N, C-alpha and C positions, 0 to 999 in steps of 0.2 A: 494682279492683286493690288488692292488700294493700300495707301500708306497707313490708314487707320487699322485695316485688317492685319497688316504686316507688324504693326506695333503690338497688337494683341497677342499674336503668335509668339513674338519674341519675348514678351513679358510672361507668357504662360509656360514656355519651354523649361526654364530653370525649375519651376515648381514640379512639373511632371518628372523631371529628372531626379529631383529629390525624393519624390514619392516612390519612384521606381527603385531607387537605391535603398531606401528604408525597407521596402518590402522584400527585396532580395536578401537583405541582412537578417530579417527576422525568420529564423529557422527553428523548427522543433526536432528534438531527437527522442526516440522511443526506446525505453529499456524494458525488457521482457523477463518475466519470472516463469520459467518452465524448464526446470533443470532435469536433463535426461538421466543424470546420475542419481536423482531422488535424494539429494542431500539437504534440501529445504525441509523445514519442520514446522508444523502447526500442532499445538498441543492444548488440551484443556485439563484443568484440575478441579475436581469436585471433592471438597473436604467436608463431608457429612459427619454427624455425631458418631456413627458406628462403622463408617467405611470411607476409605480414601481411594477415589478412582482417578487415574491418570490415563487419558487417551491421546493418541497421537496419529498424525497422518503426514505423508510427504506429498500428497496430491494437492498442491496449491499452484495456480496459474494466475498471471496478472500482467498489466502493463503500466508504465509510468511515463507520461508524456511531459517534457520539460523543454524550456528554451535551451538551445545549444550553448549558451553562456553559463548555464547551471545556476542562473540568478533566480531565486525563489520569488522575486517581486514581479517577474515578467510572465507574460502568457505566451503559450499555453502552459498550464500546470495542473494536471489532474492525474488520477490513478484509479485502477480498479483491480480487485483481487477476488478470485473464486476458489472455494475450498470444496472438494468432493467429500461430503459428509459420510457416505457409504463406506469409504475407505478407512474410517477411524477405527483404531485397534486399541482396546483396553487391556489386552493380555489375556482375556478369557472369552473363548468363542461364543458361549451362550450369552454372556453379558453383552457382547458386541451385537448379537441378534436382537436382544431386547432394546438396546440403544437405538439401532436402526429402525426396528418395526414399531416399537411401542412409544417411544419418546420423539425421536427426530423425524420419524416417518419419511425416510429417505426416498422411498419410491415415489411419493408425492412431492417432496421438497428435497431434491438431491444435492443442492448446493447452498452454501452460505456465501453471501456476496457483500463486499464493501466497496462502494463507489465514492471516492473522495472528490468533492467539488471545490474545496478550499484547503490549501496546505500553507501554513505560515511557520516561520521560525520562532522558537521559544527562546526566552533569555537564557544565557549560560549561567552556570553557578560557579562563582570564583572559589578559590581555595579558602578564603575567609568566610564562606558561606553566604556572601551577599550576591545579589543578582547582577549579572553583567550585561553586556549588549547582546544583540541578536546577530547571529552568523547567517546572513541571508544568501550566501553564495556557497555552493558545495565546493569543498577544497579537497584536493587529493590527500587521502590518508587521515582526514579528520571526520570525526562523528558530529553531525549537525542535529541538534534537538528540534523536533517538529511537532506540530499539532495539526492533525488532519480532521476535517469535518466533512461528513458526507452521509450517505444512506447505507445503513447496514440492514441487510435482508436475511432473515432466518425464519424457517418454518412458515414461509408464505407471508410474513409480516415485515414491513419496512419501516424503520425508525431512524430518525436523524441521530447520529452519534459523533462524539469527538474522541479521537484516539491519539494519545501521545506516543510518539516513536522516535527512533534515531536512525539516521541515514548516513552511512559512511561511503564516500565516493572514493574509488580506487582507479586511477587512470593508468598507474603502473604497479607492478607487483614484484616483490623480491623473490628470490629462488626458494625461500623457506615457506612461502604461501602456497596453498593447496590449488589454486585456480590455474587452469590451462592457459587463460588469457584474461587480461583485465579490461578496463573501461567498463566498470560495473558499479552498482550501488547495493551495498548490504543494508537490509532493512530488518529492524528489530523492534517489536512492540509487545506490550503486556497490558491487558485491559479486562474488566469484568463484563460478564454478560448474565442478565437475569432471565432464567427460563420462563418464569411467569410472565414477564414483560412481552415475550415473543409467543405467548400462547402454547407453550410446551407444558403439558399436563403431567404432574407427578401423582400417581395413586398414592393414597395414604399409607399403603403398606411399604412403599419405598422412601418415605419422607426422611427416615433415619439413615438411608443408604445413598441418596442422591441429593446434593445440595441444590437449592434454588439458584444461588449465585455461584457461577463457575468462572475461573480465571483462564483466560485464553493467552497463549504466548505464541508469537510468530517470529521465526528467523528465516529469511529468504534472501536470495540474491537475484537482482535483476541485471542481466547482460544487455549491452547496447544491441539493438536490433540491426541486422545486416541490411534491412531496407533503407533506401535513400531518404534522408531528412526531407520533411515537408516544408514548404514555404509558408 
């Protein structure tokens, strides 16, 4: 080996070592929403002039991919959630049938999906009402206020949507809490959906019974996946 070649190898080795180390340190962890106890909840509320309709389902599945430091400013950071619309129960079997067949058309469009491509921390609100700083790292026992931007698909139509939510990370749990094991993220969100925006038709006869704007509420728990973290 020539002296010139030797000097080049010696100078490059530290750089390669650094790159290899940083790659090994960058790991993602996946949290999964798929509760076998069916304690997760998705509900919608339609407050029309002559009828209040509340529907709910526990059929929600999803994944959250995040850097293992739980730092929201690092990549990867994405999430996807799917809700089985055919399982929505409004408390009246005939109304459920109308909701599935006439409005949501669940045989053709069985799921509602939200795929978040951007998740950022929102400013906290202090006791005096003023806006505080942003909590960019999930901390054990603390609720972090977030804003997720992504594609919301309903009734075969996909529209970009921003959803505000809270995420509470629990690395450990007390004996008074209901979870069998921790290392989980509790996710809560409430947001409006316009049926007209997603091409869901309301015959004139039901205008007074089914509101165009419905309020969706989600409460779900994502448990850390048993699969090995990816580099």
